[in-house]
Structures are given as structure tokens and as C-alpha cells.
C-alpha positions as CSV (number, residue, x, y, z in Angstrom):
1,M,110.1,70.7,154.0
2,K,108.3,68.8,156.8
3,D,105.0,69.1,154.9
4,L,106.4,67.8,151.6
5,K,104.6,64.5,150.9
6,V,107.1,62.0,149.6
7,I,106.9,58.5,148.2
8,F,110.3,56.8,148.3
9,M,111.1,53.9,146.0
10,G,114.2,51.8,146.8
11,T,115.3,48.3,147.8
12,P,118.9,47.7,148.9
13,V,121.1,48.9,151.8
14,F,122.6,51.5,149.4
15,S,119.2,53.4,149.6
16,V,119.0,53.4,153.4
17,P,120.9,56.6,154.1
18,I,118.8,58.4,151.6
19,L,115.5,57.2,153.1
20,T,116.9,58.0,156.6
21,E,117.5,61.7,155.6
22,L,114.1,62.0,153.9
23,I,112.3,60.7,157.0
24,A,114.2,63.2,159.1
25,N,113.4,66.2,156.8
26,C,110.1,65.4,155.0
27,N,106.8,63.7,155.3
28,V,107.4,60.2,153.8
29,I,103.9,58.9,153.3
30,M,104.8,55.6,151.6
31,V,107.7,53.4,150.7
32,V,107.7,51.2,147.6
33,S,110.3,48.3,147.7
34,A,110.9,44.9,146.3
35,P,108.8,42.0,147.7
36,D,110.3,39.9,150.5
37,A,112.8,37.4,149.2
38,F,114.1,34.0,150.4
39,I,117.6,34.6,151.8
40,G,120.4,32.2,152.8
41,R,120.8,28.5,152.8
42,K,117.7,28.1,154.9
43,K,115.6,30.2,152.5
44,I,114.1,32.4,155.1
45,L,111.6,34.9,153.7
46,T,113.2,38.3,154.5
47,P,112.2,41.9,153.8
48,C,114.7,44.1,152.0
49,P,116.6,46.8,154.0
50,I,114.4,49.7,152.9
51,K,111.2,47.9,153.9
52,K,112.7,47.1,157.3
53,L,113.6,50.8,157.8
54,A,110.1,52.0,156.7
55,L,108.3,49.6,159.1
56,A,110.6,50.7,162.0
57,H,109.3,54.2,161.4
58,G,105.6,53.2,161.0
59,I,105.6,54.1,157.3
60,K,103.2,52.3,154.9
61,V,105.0,49.9,152.6
62,F,103.9,48.8,149.1
63,T,105.8,45.8,147.5
64,P,104.3,45.2,144.0
65,E,105.7,42.3,141.9
66,K,105.3,44.5,138.8
67,I,105.1,48.3,139.3
68,R,104.2,48.8,135.6
69,T,100.8,47.1,136.2
70,N,100.2,47.6,139.9
71,Y,100.5,51.3,140.9
72,E,97.1,52.4,142.1
73,P,98.2,52.8,145.7
74,L,100.7,55.4,144.6
75,K,97.9,57.4,142.9
76,E,95.7,57.2,145.9
77,A,98.5,58.5,148.1
78,N,98.7,61.7,146.0
79,P,102.4,62.6,146.8
80,D,104.0,65.9,146.0
81,I,107.1,64.1,144.8
82,I,108.4,60.6,144.2
83,I,112.1,59.9,144.9
84,T,113.8,56.7,143.8
85,C,117.2,55.2,144.5
86,A,118.1,51.6,143.3
87,Y,114.5,50.5,143.2
88,G,115.1,47.7,140.7
89,Q,112.2,48.1,138.3
90,I,111.5,50.4,135.4
91,V,108.9,53.0,136.6
92,P,106.1,53.4,134.0
93,Q,104.9,56.7,132.6
94,E,101.6,56.4,134.6
95,V,103.6,56.6,137.8
96,L,105.9,59.4,136.5
97,D,102.8,61.5,135.9
98,I,101.4,61.2,139.5
99,P,103.4,63.8,141.6
100,R,103.1,67.5,140.9
101,L,106.9,68.0,141.4
102,G,107.8,65.0,139.3
103,C,109.9,61.9,139.9
104,I,113.5,62.3,141.0
105,N,116.1,59.6,140.8
106,I,119.4,59.4,142.7
107,H,121.9,57.5,140.4
108,A,125.4,56.3,141.4
109,S,127.3,57.6,138.4
110,L,128.1,60.7,136.5
111,L,125.4,60.5,133.9
112,P,125.3,59.9,131.0
113,K,128.1,57.6,131.8
114,Y,127.0,54.2,133.3
115,R,123.3,54.2,132.8
116,G,121.8,51.0,134.2
117,G,121.7,48.8,137.3
118,A,125.4,48.3,138.2
119,P,127.2,51.6,137.8
120,I,129.5,51.2,140.8
121,H,130.6,47.8,139.7
122,H,131.5,49.0,136.2
123,A,133.4,52.0,137.4
124,I,135.7,49.9,139.5
125,M,136.0,47.1,136.9
126,N,137.1,49.7,134.3
127,G,139.7,51.2,136.6
128,D,138.1,54.6,136.7
129,S,139.7,57.2,139.0
130,E,136.4,58.9,139.8
131,T,132.6,58.5,139.7
132,G,129.8,60.3,141.5
133,I,126.1,60.9,142.1
134,T,123.7,62.3,139.6
135,L,120.3,63.7,140.7
136,M,117.9,63.7,137.8
137,Y,114.3,63.9,136.7
138,M,113.0,60.5,135.6
139,D,111.5,59.9,132.2
140,K,110.4,56.8,130.3
141,G,114.0,55.9,129.4
142,M,116.7,54.1,131.6
143,D,118.5,56.9,133.4
144,T,118.0,59.3,130.5
145,G,116.2,62.2,132.2
146,D,117.3,65.8,132.7
147,I,120.1,66.3,135.2
148,I,119.6,68.4,138.3
149,K,123.0,68.1,139.9
150,K,126.2,66.0,139.8
151,E,128.9,65.6,142.3
152,V,132.2,63.8,141.9
153,V,133.7,61.1,144.2
154,S,137.3,59.9,143.8
155,I,137.8,56.1,143.5
156,E,140.8,55.2,145.7
157,P,143.1,52.5,144.4
158,N,142.0,50.1,147.2
159,D,138.3,51.0,147.2
160,M,136.1,47.9,147.0
161,L,132.5,47.7,146.0
162,D,131.3,48.2,149.6
163,T,133.6,51.1,150.5
164,L,132.8,53.0,147.3
165,S,129.1,52.3,147.7
166,N,129.1,53.7,151.2
167,K,130.7,57.0,150.0
168,L,128.2,57.3,147.2
169,S,125.2,56.5,149.3
170,A,126.2,59.2,151.9
171,L,126.7,61.7,149.1
172,G,123.3,60.9,147.6
173,A,121.6,61.5,150.9
174,K,123.4,64.9,151.2
175,I,122.5,66.0,147.7
176,I,118.8,65.2,147.8
177,I,118.3,67.2,151.0
178,E,120.3,70.1,149.6
179,E,118.4,70.3,146.3
180,L,114.9,69.6,147.5
181,P,114.2,73.3,148.3
182,N,115.2,74.3,144.8
183,I,113.1,71.5,143.3
184,I,110.1,72.7,145.4
185,N,110.6,76.3,144.3
186,G,111.4,75.5,140.7
187,T,114.8,77.1,140.8
188,N,116.9,74.0,140.2
189,E,119.0,73.3,137.1
190,R,117.6,71.1,134.4
191,I,120.3,69.9,131.9
192,K,119.6,67.6,129.0
193,Q,121.8,64.6,128.7
194,N,124.1,64.0,125.7
195,D,123.0,60.6,124.5
196,E,126.2,60.4,122.3
197,E,128.3,60.2,125.5
198,A,126.1,57.6,127.1
199,T,127.5,54.2,128.3
200,V,125.6,51.3,129.8
201,A,126.3,49.5,133.1
202,N,124.3,46.3,132.8
203,L,123.6,44.1,135.9
204,I,126.4,41.7,136.9
205,K,125.7,38.2,135.7
206,R,127.4,34.9,136.4
207,E,129.6,35.2,133.3
208,H,131.0,38.5,134.6
209,E,132.2,36.8,137.8
210,H,134.7,34.5,136.1
211,L,138.4,35.7,136.3
212,D,140.5,35.7,133.1
213,F,144.1,35.5,134.1
214,S,145.2,36.2,130.5
215,K,144.4,39.9,131.3
216,T,146.7,42.2,133.1
217,K,147.0,42.1,136.9
218,E,145.3,45.5,137.1
219,E,142.3,44.2,135.2
220,V,142.0,41.1,137.3
221,Y,142.5,43.0,140.6
222,N,139.8,45.6,139.5
223,L,137.3,42.8,139.0
224,I,138.1,41.4,142.5
225,R,137.5,44.9,143.9
226,A,134.3,45.3,142.0
227,L,132.8,42.1,143.2
228,S,133.8,42.4,146.9
229,P,132.2,41.7,149.2
230,R,129.6,40.1,147.0
231,P,129.4,38.0,144.9
232,Y,133.2,37.6,144.7
233,P,134.9,36.5,141.4
234,Y,135.9,32.9,140.9
235,F,138.4,30.7,139.1
236,I,138.6,26.9,138.6
237,V,141.5,24.6,139.2
238,D,141.4,20.8,138.9
239,G,137.6,21.1,138.3
240,L,137.0,22.9,141.6
241,E,135.6,26.4,141.9
242,Y,137.3,28.9,144.2
243,K,136.2,32.5,144.9
244,I,138.8,35.1,145.7
245,V,137.9,37.1,148.8
246,E,141.1,38.9,149.5
247,A,144.1,39.5,147.2
248,R,146.6,42.0,146.0
249,K,148.8,42.7,143.0
250,T,152.4,41.6,143.0
251,D,155.3,41.6,140.6
252,A,155.9,38.1,139.3
253,T,157.1,36.1,136.3
254,G,155.9,32.8,135.0
255,K,153.4,31.1,132.7
256,V,150.2,33.1,132.4
257,G,147.2,31.4,133.8
258,T,149.0,29.1,136.2
259,I,149.7,29.0,140.0
260,I,153.4,30.0,140.1
261,E,154.1,30.3,143.8
262,V,152.7,28.7,146.9
263,A,153.5,29.7,150.5
264,K,152.1,29.0,154.0
265,D,149.5,31.7,153.8
266,Y,149.1,32.6,150.1
267,F,149.4,31.5,146.5
268,V,150.2,33.5,143.4
269,I,148.4,33.2,140.0
270,M,150.2,34.6,137.0
271,C,148.5,37.3,134.9
272,A,149.7,38.9,131.6
273,N,152.1,41.3,133.4
274,G,152.5,40.1,137.0
275,G,150.7,38.2,139.6
276,I,147.7,38.1,141.9
277,K,148.6,37.1,145.5
278,V,145.6,35.4,147.0
279,T,145.3,35.3,150.8
280,K,141.6,34.5,151.4
281,I,139.3,32.3,149.5
282,K,135.9,30.7,149.5
283,P,136.0,27.1,148.1
284,F,132.8,25.9,146.5
285,G,130.3,24.8,149.1
286,K,132.4,26.0,152.0
287,T,132.8,29.2,154.1
288,I,135.3,31.9,153.6
289,M,138.7,31.0,155.0
290,L,142.3,32.2,155.0
291,V,144.5,30.4,152.6
292,S,146.7,29.3,155.5
293,D,143.7,27.5,157.0
294,Y,142.8,25.9,153.7
295,F,146.3,24.5,153.4
296,N,146.1,22.7,156.7
297,G,146.5,19.1,156.0
298,F,146.8,19.8,152.3
299,K,149.9,19.3,150.1
300,K,150.0,22.8,148.9
301,E,153.2,22.2,146.8
302,T,151.1,20.1,144.4
303,L,149.4,23.3,143.3
304,V,152.5,24.8,141.7
305,G,152.2,24.8,138.0
306,K,148.5,24.0,138.0
307,E,146.5,25.7,135.2
308,V,143.7,28.0,136.3
309,R,140.7,28.7,134.2
């Protein structure tokens, strides 16, 4: 496959293992990624992980603001195939028509379940026991193309967003290298999706990050898992915002939506059927800290009975 001319389209760290394997096994002639973004409190203009990897290997990088109107460099490159993974923009038909072998997407769910930009988040949030990787042909829809291959990954009870993402990313890298020979030879499977079974995993927005303690402890804990290590879910007490960085479920009784127990290194918030024991937080405008450190010099007993919203 060393002579296979590949354009890879991706942006976040999730895509890095896939591009790494493609570089090792194919002729990656161009990488298309998101433009540099201002990162951190100091707003430093920073390239995305995929751009960094491509430049380290001397690969040409193209970072259009809008791929739907700025795609001529892809046509000029004349690739055999375009492979995408978490690129972040809808790819127009004009781009889909460029490569002779088509455009292939590596999607982090078992399609048609969780079409969209946040499939891993939603799988954890919903308490699923499994998810997986789908290799598919791209069409003009959002994750609606014909399926080439699917593989399942178990979601362990304590999997967080980062741990599950790492497993899925590694699986995606394995599958694309295994299936490329079949795609080149035209011997791969091509299975239509059942649109009636489709669900959508929309991008996570600010309103999704707010914890609702009237729900069960399982639902609250799943949201904490789904948003860790970023952006972390939050709650408000006495008008101040706190993000939960580390917590676990616990048996408890008390008034729902209140802090029912405070100790040296944790506090417990009551849910519909038990509690969430919080051991690490990020107060608004401050760094992540242990609850024990936050309580230094603070009358923690005054939190007992406080309403959380």
C-alpha cells in the first residue's frame, strides 16, 4: 500500500493514531485539518494535534476555514483515497467525488447509532455497555454512508471519556489498515444503513454540562464520566460554580439536591436514589484541587444542607 496516495482529514488527538498508521503504511500526500486556534488563558495561537503530526513528518497541510467552498488543493493533489476521522466539518460532494476509491470515514460508534459529532460522550452519558468503530463510505449526509466494517468495544463501568476514546482510537487505526487492501481491490463489504434505527449524538454544549441532582446517581455519575477530563460538568451552590473532576457513587439518604455530608476530604450530594461523593473539584476561576485542599481554612460544616442547582 506504500504507493497509495492518501489525503487524511482530521483535527483532534483522537485522530493521531489513525494518521500515524497511515503514514507508516501508505503515501500520505496531504493532511487537511482545522485552522490554528487560540488556546489557554494567554490565547496562544496553536496548531491542532493532527497538523503538528503532519508537519513533523514533512507532509503538506491544508487548513481551510470552510472546506465546502475552499477545496481546490485537494483536487490538485489527485489522491487515490480520502480518509477522514473527526475532521469537524461537513465534506461537500465536490470533495467526495475527487478520489477514485472514494472517501472513507472512521466513526466512533456502531452506526447508525450515534450519528454526529459526539458519539463517545453520548454512549457514556446514556450508560451503554458497548460502543465501537464503524468504517464507512462518506456521502452527502451526516454519517449516513454505506458501512464497510464495524467492531465492538465494551464500555467498562469506570471508563471515562479519555479512556474510552483511547480504546476507540486504537481500534480505528487497526481497522483502517486491515481493510484498506479490500477497499483497493473492491472486495470489501458495503452495507446500507437502516435510517429507522438511527440516533443522533449532537455536539456537547454548555447546557449539557449542568448536573441535575434530581436524576439518579447513575445518571449523574455517567455525565461526570462523559465529560472527564474535559470540559467537566458543573453545579452551583451559593451562587458559585464548581466543576466535578473526581467523584464516585455512594449509598446515601437525604434531601435530593442538597449537600448531605461533609468530611475532611469529600462531600456528598444527594441524588434521586443515592449520593455522589465528590473528592476533586475545580472552583470557578481556579485550578483543579482536592476537596481536602479546598476545605483548608474553610468552615466546611456550613455546606451541610445547602441546596445545589
